[in-house]
Kinemage of the C-alpha trace (Angstrom):
@kinemage 1
@onewidth
@group {chain A} dominant
@subgroup {mainchain}
@vectorlist {calphas} color= white
{ca unk a 1} P 0.000 0.000 0.000
{ca unk a 2} L 1.484 3.390 -1.026
{ca unk a 3} L 2.162 5.967 1.648
{ca unk a 4} L 0.480 9.345 1.429
{ca unk a 5} L 2.460 12.332 0.145
{ca unk a 6} L 2.515 13.967 3.596
{ca unk a 7} L 4.187 10.885 5.048
{ca unk a 8} L 6.844 11.008 2.328
{ca unk a 9} L 7.579 14.701 2.881
{ca unk a 10} L 8.160 14.419 6.639
{ca unk a 11} L 11.518 12.595 6.477
{ca unk a 12} L 12.702 15.055 3.843
{ca unk a 13} L 11.646 18.036 5.961
{ca unk a 14} L 13.250 16.505 9.035
{ca unk a 15} L 16.503 16.031 7.167
{ca unk a 16} L 16.482 19.673 6.094
{ca unk a 17} L 15.884 20.834 9.671
{ca unk a 18} L 18.748 18.682 10.954
{ca unk a 19} L 21.069 20.021 8.251
{ca unk a 20} L 20.165 23.609 9.117
{ca unk a 21} L 20.767 22.913 12.824
{ca unk a 22} L 24.167 21.417 12.065
{ca unk a 23} L 25.087 24.454 9.994
{ca unk a 24} L 24.146 26.770 12.857
{ca unk a 25} L 26.227 24.739 15.288
{ca unk a 26} L 29.231 24.857 12.960
{ca unk a 27} L 28.801 28.616 12.482
{ca unk a 28} L 28.587 29.155 16.233
{ca unk a 29} L 31.682 27.063 16.838
{ca unk a 30} L 33.566 29.047 14.236
{ca unk a 31} L 32.590 32.402 15.706
{ca unk a 32} L 33.472 31.558 19.296
{ca unk a 33} L 37.293 31.574 18.744
{ca unk a 34} L 36.968 34.957 17.069
{ca unk a 35} L 35.007 36.296 20.020
{ca unk a 36} L 37.519 34.778 22.417
{ca unk a 37} L 40.336 36.369 20.441
{ca unk a 38} L 38.557 39.740 20.589
{ca unk a 39} L 38.128 39.304 24.340
{ca unk a 40} L 41.802 38.424 24.732
{ca unk a 41} L 42.841 41.448 22.695
{ca unk a 42} L 40.625 43.721 24.801
{ca unk a 43} L 42.178 42.293 27.953
{ca unk a 44} L 45.695 42.634 26.526
{ca unk a 45} L 45.146 46.280 25.583
{ca unk a 46} L 45.670 47.784 29.051
{ca unk a 47} L 49.252 46.448 29.410
{ca unk a 48} L 50.234 48.106 26.125
{ca unk a 49} L 48.611 51.341 27.295
{ca unk a 50} L 50.422 51.042 30.610
{ca unk a 51} L 53.728 50.504 28.830
{ca unk a 52} L 53.131 53.580 26.707
{ca unk a 53} L 52.379 55.582 29.861
{ca unk a 54} L 55.579 54.352 31.518
{ca unk a 55} L 57.570 55.320 28.422
{ca unk a 56} L 56.001 58.787 28.451
{ca unk a 57} L 56.866 59.257 32.110
{ca unk a 58} L 60.456 58.145 31.482
{ca unk a 59} L 60.735 60.499 28.517
{ca unk a 60} L 59.457 63.373 30.663
{ca unk a 61} L 62.008 62.540 33.344
{ca unk a 62} L 64.811 62.500 30.791
{ca unk a 63} L 63.650 65.847 29.438
{ca unk a 64} L 63.499 67.336 32.930
{ca unk a 65} L 66.998 66.079 33.653
{ca unk a 66} L 68.277 67.649 30.438
{ca unk a 67} L 66.557 70.934 31.310
{ca unk a 68} L 68.141 70.791 34.763
{ca unk a 69} L 71.534 70.429 33.110
{ca unk a 70} L 70.847 73.444 30.900
{ca unk a 71} L 69.828 75.493 33.936
{ca unk a 72} L 73.051 74.539 35.674
{ca unk a 73} L 75.018 75.599 32.607
{ca unk a 74} L 73.323 79.010 32.661
{ca unk a 75} L 73.962 79.335 36.397
{ca unk a 76} L 77.612 78.573 35.851
{ca unk a 77} L 77.834 81.205 33.128
{ca unk a 78} L 76.303 83.751 35.489
{ca unk a 79} L 78.823 82.832 38.175
{ca unk a 80} L 81.626 83.231 35.663
{ca unk a 81} L 80.401 86.701 34.711
{ca unk a 82} L 80.128 87.690 38.360
{ca unk a 83} L 83.604 86.355 39.099
{ca unk a 84} L 85.040 88.151 36.067
{ca unk a 85} L 83.522 91.439 37.223
{ca unk a 86} L 84.877 90.891 40.714
{ca unk a 87} L 88.371 90.102 39.416
{ca unk a 88} L 88.347 93.209 37.247
{ca unk a 89} L 87.289 95.333 40.203
{ca unk a 90} L 90.012 93.867 42.448
{ca unk a 91} L 92.624 94.392 39.739
{ca unk a 92} L 91.540 98.004 39.220
{ca unk a 93} L 91.531 98.667 42.943
{ca unk a 94} L 95.020 97.169 43.241
{ca unk a 95} L 96.386 99.359 40.460
{ca unk a 96} L 94.873 102.488 41.976
{ca unk a 97} L 96.427 101.573 45.320
{ca unk a 98} L 99.859 101.144 43.730
{ca unk a 99} L 99.581 104.538 42.044
{ca unk a 100} L 98.576 106.206 45.305
{ca unk a 101} L 101.601 104.703 47.076
{ca unk a 102} L 103.951 105.587 44.243
{ca unk a 103} L 103.022 109.284 44.118
{ca unk a 104} L 104.207 110.211 47.667
{ca unk a 105} L 107.495 108.387 47.085
{ca unk a 106} L 108.134 110.315 43.908
{ca unk a 107} L 107.236 113.636 45.584
{ca unk a 108} L 109.651 113.091 48.494
{ca unk a 109} L 112.586 111.956 46.374
{ca unk a 110} L 115.210 114.314 44.925
{ca unk a 111} L 117.239 114.022 41.738
{ca unk a 112} L 120.692 113.416 43.338
{ca unk a 113} L 119.380 110.708 45.606
{ca unk a 114} L 120.530 107.859 43.430
{ca unk a 115} L 120.699 105.253 46.237
{ca unk a 116} L 116.941 105.482 46.628
{ca unk a 117} L 116.447 104.589 42.989
{ca unk a 118} L 119.174 101.977 42.992
{ca unk a 119} L 117.509 98.902 44.498
{ca unk a 120} L 116.859 96.517 41.672
{ca unk a 121} L 116.815 93.220 43.561
{ca unk a 122} L 113.189 93.510 44.735
{ca unk a 123} L 112.153 94.055 41.134
{ca unk a 124} L 112.628 90.330 40.524
{ca unk a 125} L 109.624 89.489 42.764
{ca unk a 126} L 106.946 91.196 40.645
{ca unk a 127} L 108.480 89.602 37.535
{ca unk a 128} L 106.826 86.297 38.460
{ca unk a 129} L 103.350 87.851 38.334
{ca unk a 130} L 102.970 87.953 34.532
{ca unk a 131} L 103.941 84.280 34.274
{ca unk a 132} L 101.376 83.163 36.853
{ca unk a 133} L 98.773 85.401 35.274
{ca unk a 134} L 99.535 83.852 31.892
{ca unk a 135} L 99.192 80.363 33.339
{ca unk a 136} L 95.903 81.316 34.923
{ca unk a 137} L 94.634 82.758 31.664
{ca unk a 138} L 95.683 79.630 29.767
{ca unk a 139} L 93.935 77.385 32.285
{ca unk a 140} L 90.804 79.499 32.080
{ca unk a 141} L 90.858 79.299 28.298
{ca unk a 142} L 91.105 75.491 28.387
{ca unk a 143} L 88.275 75.269 30.902
{ca unk a 144} L 86.105 77.585 28.807
{ca unk a 145} L 86.776 75.508 25.688
{ca unk a 146} L 85.602 72.329 27.435
{ca unk a 147} L 82.593 74.137 28.811
{ca unk a 148} L 81.743 75.481 25.362
{ca unk a 149} L 81.668 71.909 24.061
{ca unk a 150} L 79.330 70.972 26.889
{ca unk a 151} L 77.027 73.914 26.179
{ca unk a 152} L 76.841 73.075 22.465
{ca unk a 153} L 75.978 69.429 23.189
{ca unk a 154} L 79.355 67.901 22.255
{ca unk a 155} L 79.487 65.850 25.424
{ca unk a 156} L 82.261 63.525 24.289
{ca unk a 157} L 84.521 66.497 23.543
{ca unk a 158} L 83.568 68.194 26.805
{ca unk a 159} L 84.432 65.059 28.795
{ca unk a 160} L 87.830 64.859 27.089
{ca unk a 161} L 88.407 68.575 27.649
{ca unk a 162} L 87.604 68.510 31.357
{ca unk a 163} L 89.631 65.327 31.843
{ca unk a 164} L 92.646 66.928 30.148
{ca unk a 165} L 92.167 70.115 32.179
{ca unk a 166} L 92.207 68.197 35.470
{ca unk a 167} L 95.346 66.300 34.494
{ca unk a 168} L 97.147 69.419 33.279
{ca unk a 169} L 96.069 71.861 36.005
{ca unk a 170} L 95.612 69.839 39.205
{ca unk a 171} L 96.200 72.905 41.407
{ca unk a 172} L 93.801 75.219 39.598
{ca unk a 173} L 90.840 76.549 41.604
{ca unk a 174} L 88.671 75.474 38.670
{ca unk a 175} L 89.418 71.774 39.170
{ca unk a 176} L 86.473 71.189 41.509
{ca unk a 177} L 84.067 72.597 38.923
{ca unk a 178} L 85.833 70.604 36.229
{ca unk a 179} L 85.059 67.396 38.133
{ca unk a 180} L 81.394 68.353 38.322
{ca unk a 181} L 81.061 69.071 34.609
{ca unk a 182} L 83.137 66.007 33.770
{ca unk a 183} L 80.669 63.857 35.685
{ca unk a 184} L 77.761 65.652 34.014
{ca unk a 185} L 79.233 65.003 30.554
{ca unk a 186} L 79.570 61.304 31.340
{ca unk a 187} L 76.104 61.106 32.878
{ca unk a 188} L 74.358 62.686 29.896
{ca unk a 189} L 75.984 60.124 27.587
{ca unk a 190} L 74.890 57.347 29.995
{ca unk a 191} L 78.456 56.474 31.023
{ca unk a 192} L 77.290 56.144 34.596
{ca unk a 193} L 80.326 54.424 36.105
{ca unk a 194} L 82.893 57.142 35.178
{ca unk a 195} L 80.286 59.791 35.999
{ca unk a 196} L 79.868 58.290 39.465
{ca unk a 197} L 83.652 58.243 39.947
{ca unk a 198} L 83.952 61.922 38.956
{ca unk a 199} L 81.162 63.020 41.307
{ca unk a 200} L 82.544 60.981 44.201
{ca unk a 201} L 86.018 62.456 43.649
{ca unk a 202} L 84.525 65.931 43.786
{ca unk a 203} L 82.868 65.254 47.148
{ca unk a 204} L 85.959 63.576 48.555
{ca unk a 205} L 88.452 66.260 47.544
{ca unk a 206} L 86.252 69.360 47.610
{ca unk a 207} L 83.439 68.851 50.151
{ca unk a 208} L 82.965 72.633 50.458
{ca unk a 209} L 82.246 73.107 46.767
{ca unk a 210} L 78.954 75.016 46.236
{ca unk a 211} L 77.700 72.142 44.094
{ca unk a 212} L 78.380 69.475 46.704
{ca unk a 213} L 74.701 68.993 47.609
{ca unk a 214} L 73.637 68.801 43.963
{ca unk a 215} L 76.490 66.367 43.388
{ca unk a 216} L 74.971 64.006 45.951
{ca unk a 217} L 71.766 63.870 43.932
{ca unk a 218} L 73.791 63.215 40.783
{ca unk a 219} L 75.537 60.363 42.584
{ca unk a 220} L 72.168 58.883 43.526
{ca unk a 221} L 70.975 59.155 39.912
{ca unk a 222} L 74.054 57.260 38.718
{ca unk a 223} L 73.569 54.585 41.386
{ca unk a 224} L 69.942 54.179 40.335
{ca unk a 225} L 70.970 53.847 36.687
{ca unk a 226} L 73.497 51.193 37.736
{ca unk a 227} L 70.712 49.445 39.725
{ca unk a 228} L 72.610 49.854 42.987
{ca unk a 229} L 69.417 50.741 44.808
{ca unk a 230} L 70.757 50.196 48.328
{ca unk a 231} L 73.581 52.690 47.765
{ca unk a 232} L 71.176 55.138 46.106
{ca unk a 233} L 68.807 54.955 49.073
{ca unk a 234} L 71.670 55.637 51.493
{ca unk a 235} L 72.830 58.612 49.412
{ca unk a 236} L 69.327 60.094 49.240
{ca unk a 237} L 68.769 59.602 52.959
{ca unk a 238} L 71.997 61.524 53.595
{ca unk a 239} L 70.674 64.399 51.458
{ca unk a 240} L 67.371 64.417 53.362
{ca unk a 241} L 69.197 64.493 56.683
{ca unk a 242} L 71.661 67.214 55.648
{ca unk a 243} L 69.144 69.540 53.950
{ca unk a 244} L 65.823 69.434 55.811
{ca unk a 245} L 63.100 71.758 54.637
{ca unk a 246} L 64.787 72.536 51.308
{ca unk a 247} L 64.081 71.702 47.690
{ca unk a 248} L 66.966 69.240 47.867
{ca unk a 249} L 65.120 67.262 50.520
{ca unk a 250} L 61.972 67.164 48.384
{ca unk a 251} L 63.875 66.045 45.314
{ca unk a 252} L 65.632 63.344 47.315
{ca unk a 253} L 62.325 62.071 48.744
{ca unk a 254} L 60.773 62.021 45.275
{ca unk a 255} L 63.634 59.861 44.044
{ca unk a 256} L 63.288 57.499 47.007
{ca unk a 257} L 59.620 56.937 46.183
{ca unk a 258} L 60.632 55.610 42.768
{ca unk a 259} L 63.108 53.119 44.207
{ca unk a 260} L 62.132 49.451 44.453
{ca unk a 261} L 61.293 48.256 47.941
{ca unk a 262} L 64.299 46.872 49.835
{ca unk a 263} L 64.659 43.107 49.694
{ca unk a 264} L 62.878 41.445 52.596
{ca unk a 265} L 60.562 44.404 53.177
{ca unk a 266} L 56.864 43.582 53.503
């Protein structure tokens, strides 16, 4: 007996429904990895944003450090101008004093009094003055040349110039400043070990230098760059203790906040 048409169509319709269901399942399975990948990418986005923020902060710190170096250069130039004006005033005052002393001697002397004009031996003492003045001028010129290289951004040349100046003029009053700018030249070019040595030499030999306190912060910066965090913390704590209530204390405390926690600290 033949089956009715409706009975024949049911298996075919059922097969079509099952095929459509299978297609939906396959489509859903294929879309789930994409959604999971999108979810993973959305979760992974914050670390990249955080890294970009860290890089921006580091770049700002580097820029601030470079600006601080430029400010120090300008301060040094101002000090040089002030010292030059002071030296010129002292020299002028000395010459006026010599003229004032020479005039009474000439007024009280007579023409026949040759013995008074005879002494020539003491004249040998002032003869040494031009030589020492020439040496001082030469040393100043060498220092200025190294400093000019530093100011123009030629840090390698400035480091060589200050190193040569220190070796050639160890007794010059400019040596302490030469050590400071030598360390700064090394630090800017990220040669932290020789920079640290120059700054430490400055503090050891010239503890009364006006830049001694700033040098301590430079030492801490070099120690941080060399990842010697324990030494950097000790250096910064010394600055805080020696300069309470000053901008140096604040700068030292700011640096300490950026240091990793000491090992073993909870």
